[in-house]
C-alpha angles and dihedrals in degrees: 000000000000091000091054089059091050090050089053089052091049093050093049092050089050090050098047098032089218134091094210095047093048090048091054091051091048096044093236130118115260090238093053090048092048090051091051091051092047089049094054091044089053091046092050093041093229136085112245099189133055106223114218132169087250095051143280131311128187111249123211092285091049092050090053091049090050092053088052 
């Protein structure tokens, strides 16, 4: 069940393109959301977002995960 929540978080970040905006929509702090994403990336052994000054975008691994 925990992974379904993380997938919801990933989907919201991909939709909004912003960690802060996604955190607002999910009613979670941006730092907590970032820790969750980093945790799943560490668990998977691959980064799933490209981090840019303008926001986050799913990379190839992130796109595959979103299709899952």
